N, C-alpha and C positions, 0 to 999 in steps of 0.2 A: 335170595341174595343174603338176607340177614344170617340165614343158617349157615351159608358158606363163610361168611365173614366170622361168625362165631367159631367154627370149626378151625379156620385158619389161625384165629387168635390163640385157641388151645394148643394147636401144634407149635406155634411160635413159643409160647411159654414153656413148652415142654423141651425145646432144643437145647438149652444149656445143660439140662440134666443128662440127656442123651449123649451130647459132646463130651461131657466129663467122663461118662462111663467108658468111653471109646478110647480116651487117650491118657488115663493116669497111670498105666503101667504097660510095659513092652510086651510083645506078644511073640518075639522070636526064639527066646530060650525057655525051655521047660524048667520048673523048679528043681527037677531031678539033677539037670546039668549043672545048675548053679550050686545045689547042695555037694555035688561031687567035688567042684573046685574048692569049696570051703573045707571040706573033709580032707583034702589032699594037704592043705595049708596045715591043719591040725595035726595030721600024721608026721608032716615034716618038722613042725616046731617041737614035738614031743609032749610028754604028759605033765612036764614041769614048767610050762610056758603058756603064755596067752598071746594073741595077735590083736591089735587095735588098728583099724583102717579108717581114715578119715574121708568123708565125702567131700565133695567140692563146696566151697562158700558161695553164697549167692552174690551176684554182681549188682551195683548200684544202678538205679534206673530201671527201665522197662526191657532191657535185654532179655531174651529167652535163655532160661537156665540150661547149662549143659553140665552133666555129671562128670566126674573124673573117669577116665577109662578104667582104672583098677576097681573103683567102687562099683561101677556098673557091671563090670565083668564078674564080680562076686554076688551082686544082689539084684541087678536089674532096675534098681530104684533111681528115680530122678527127683529126689527131694533134696534141697540143700541143707548144709549143716547136719548131716546125718553121720552116724558113726556105727562101726560094725566091731563086735568083740567076739573073737573065736577062742574058745577055753580048751586047750589040749589036754586037760585032765578029765573033764567030764563030757567032752565033745559037744558042748552046747554052743548054739549061734544066737547072739543077742543082737538086735538092732536098736539103736537109740535115735529118735527123731524128734524134731521140734514139735510143739503143740500147734494145733490148728489156728490159723489167722483168719478169720471169717471175712474180714474186709479184704483181704488179699484175694481169697477165693471168689468173692463176688465180682471183682474186678478183673482177675486173670484166670480163673478156672481153678478146677479141682487139684490140689497137691496132697499127696498122702502124708499123714501126719501120725503123732502118737495116738490120736483118738480113733485111728483106723487100725489098731493093733490086730484085731482078729483077721481082718482082710489081708493086711501086710504079711502076717504069718502064713495064710493060705497061699498068696501069691508067690512068696520068695522060699517058703519052706523053713523060715527061721523059727527056732524054739521059742524066742521070747521077743517081744517089741515093747520098749518103754520110752518114756520122756527122756531127753538128754540130761536131765538133772539127775538121773539115777546113775549115770556113768562113773562118776567119782565114788559112790558107795560100794558099787560092784567091783571097781578096781581095787579099792581097800580090801575086800573080801578075797579076791583072787590073789592079791598080794600077800596074803597070809599063808599060801602054799610055801611049805618048807622043804626045798632041798637046800643047798649052801645058800642060794639066793633065787628068787622067782625071776623068770626070764620074760621080758616083754618084747615082742617084735612088731614094728611098725615101719611102713615105707619111708625111706629117708631121701629117695629120688624125688624131684619135682612132680607133682601131679599134672597129667596131661589132659587138658579139656578142651579139645577141638583142634583147631588148626595150629597146634604148637607141637614142637617135638622135644624130646628130652635135651638133646644137644643145644638146641636153641635156649631152652629154659635155663640150663646150667650156665651157658654163655651170658644170658642176661642177669643172673644172680651174681656172676663174677663181676660184670660191669657195675652193678649196684654196689657191691662190696668194695670196689676200687674207688668209688666217688665219695670223697670225704664228706660231702653234704647229703649223702643217702645212707648207705650201710643198712638198709632196712633188712631186718632178719626174714627168713623165709618161714612159710607157714609150717613146714616140716620141722624146722629147728625150733620154732616157737613152742610146738607142741611137745617136743621132746623136752625142752627145758621146764615146761609146766608139769610134765611127769616126773622128772627128777626132783623139782622142788616140793611137790606135793606128795610123791610116793618114792621116796629114795631107796626103798627096798628092792626096787627093780633093777635088773641089769638089762640096758636097751640094746637090742639087735636091729640090724636093717632087714626087713622083710622084702626089699626090692629084688635081690637076686632070686629068691624063691618064686615071686610073681613073674618075673622076667622068664624063667625057665618054663614055667606053665604056660605062659602066654605065646612062647615061641612055637609050641605045637598047637595047630588050630583044629577045632571040631568040624564036623560036617556042616552044621549050621553056620559056623564062622566063615567056613570056605565059601559057602554060598552067598553070604552077605558080601564078602570081599569080591566075588565074581560079579555081583550085581553092581557094586561100587566102580568096578572096572568097565562094565558095559556102559554105565551112565557117563563115565569120564570119556569114553570113546564117542558117545553121542554128542556130548557137549563140545568136544574137539572138532568133530565133524561139522557142527554148526558154526564154529568159529571159522573153519576152512571156507564155508560157503559166505561168510560175511566178509572175507579178506578181499580187499582190492587197494591199489595205490590211494593214498589219501586218508585211509582209515587210521584211527589211533590204536595203539596197542591195547589200551584199556577198553576199548570197544569190543575186542575180541573176548576180553575177560567177561564183559557183560553179556555176550551172546552165549557163552558156555555156562555162565552161572544161571542164566534163565532155564537152560535145559536141565541143569542139576536139580533146581527146585521143582521144575515141572515133573520130575521122576521121584520125588519124594526125599531129596536130600535135604538136610537141615542147614547146610552151609558148606564151607570149604574144608576140605581135608588138609590142606596147607595153602598159603598163600600163592596165588597163581605166578608162574614165572613165563613172561611173554616178551620176547625180545626180537625185534627186527634188525636186519643187517648186523653190525658188529655188537650189539647189545646182546646178542645170542652168545657172544664169547664169555660172558659173565654168568658163572654157574647158578647164582641166584640173584637175578636181576629183577627186583620187584617194583620199580617205578612205574613202568608202563605208560609213559607220558609221550613217547616219540610217535611221529607219523610214519606209517609204513610206506616204502618207496618201491617203485617198480625196479625190477632187477635184483632185488633183495631176497634173502630167504627170511622166514620168520620162525622161530622156535617157540613152541608152547608146552609147558610142563603143568599139569593141572589135573585135579580129581576131587571128588565130593566127599563131605563127611556124610556117610550114609548109614544110618542106625548104629553109630559109634564105629564104624569100620571105614577104611578109605583104600585107595589103590595108589599107584603112581605112574602115570602114563605120559609119555613125551612124544611129540611128532614135529616134523620140520616140513615146511612147504614154501613155494615160491609165491610172493606177494602178487605177482601178475598172472599166476595160474599156470606157468609153464617153466619146467626145469631148463636151463641152459646147459651147454656141455659140461662146464666145470661144476655146476650145481649137481648134476647127475653122478658125477664121478665121486663128489663129496658124499652124497646120499648112499651111493653103493658102498663106500667105505663103512659108513655108519651101520648099515644093515649087515655088513659082513661082520663087523665087530660084535654086533648083538648076537648073531649066530654063533659065533665063536665062543662068547659067554655061556650061551644056552647049552652048547655041546658039553661043556665041562661041569655043569651043575648036576652032581649026583650025590646020593647019600654017602656020608662019610668023607667028603672032600671039603676043605676049608675054603673060605672066601678068597684068601690069599692065593691059594693054589689055582683057583678059577681065574683070577686076575692074571697071574703069572703066565699061565698056559695060554690064555686068549691073547695076551700082549705078544708072546712068541709068534702066534699064528698070524697077527697083524704085521709084524716085522716081515714075514715072508710074503704077505699080501702085497706090501709095498715094494718088495723086491721084484714081485711078478713071477 
């Protein structure tokens, strides 16, 4: 008995180390793919330019850190307050990471830091890994490259870090700017101002269009992750369907789907769920989810998970009491026909507006009969 207890104690003491080794870096993307993405940026910006990409900042409290989509796309790293420098002249990649916080690691687990430079280089394929205090000196050196003026590219669009979208982030920034008691600068604009004040020799350019064009075309690994996110979304919505009955609250369907998302490895929401019963479904982005579902109504659910930094967008409609009446069947048939019309016109070389216009014409004919 004493031997068994002793062995169990040893195993228990070893658990934190094992857990840390298993989760401190992603395993979905090989460093070759990450390196090819960075190389494409350096090729695009040219030999007289550098690119600097900020990682996401940490959030106060004990919320789980989530990296910005862009920084993760280029590095796979989930360390907060990290920076990436891509030098178009010498084609070198340098990562700048905070130093190890031993107290934080003891309480929260392993976080890759500047002290893990050799490991980070091996994992990411970066040429150099340094502490963030070296970024200024390296910018000064790269700033001495002399065409008429050295070029510095950095993303100017707001960083997306989970269940937010660029449109909503821009809208939020506009609201803050319009508030005379707020007016808080964005992290991107503050970074640009710091660059301009400390390194006025640089001409600043927006890297967001380049990144957008790259991310528009998905690799095989990315497609598989999106498919998995879609499958999980479907399972979550099916669970919500099973949980639907008159008297259930909209938010309870959210809880049912969310449980399935986490059960299958999602880290959270790809976007805030839209769940509307009855006339609430007429609002395109109804987020309140506070009403009771009623017999005779339809309920609409639009929800998908944040699965390994990828998501999907799945919407379904079903009757609260479990059975479509005649009018509901006709409405549902129209929605399915519209979906099929959209799919019919989605082809290479066709614009989104063309697809919408042609599908709308088909649906006019559908209504005429």
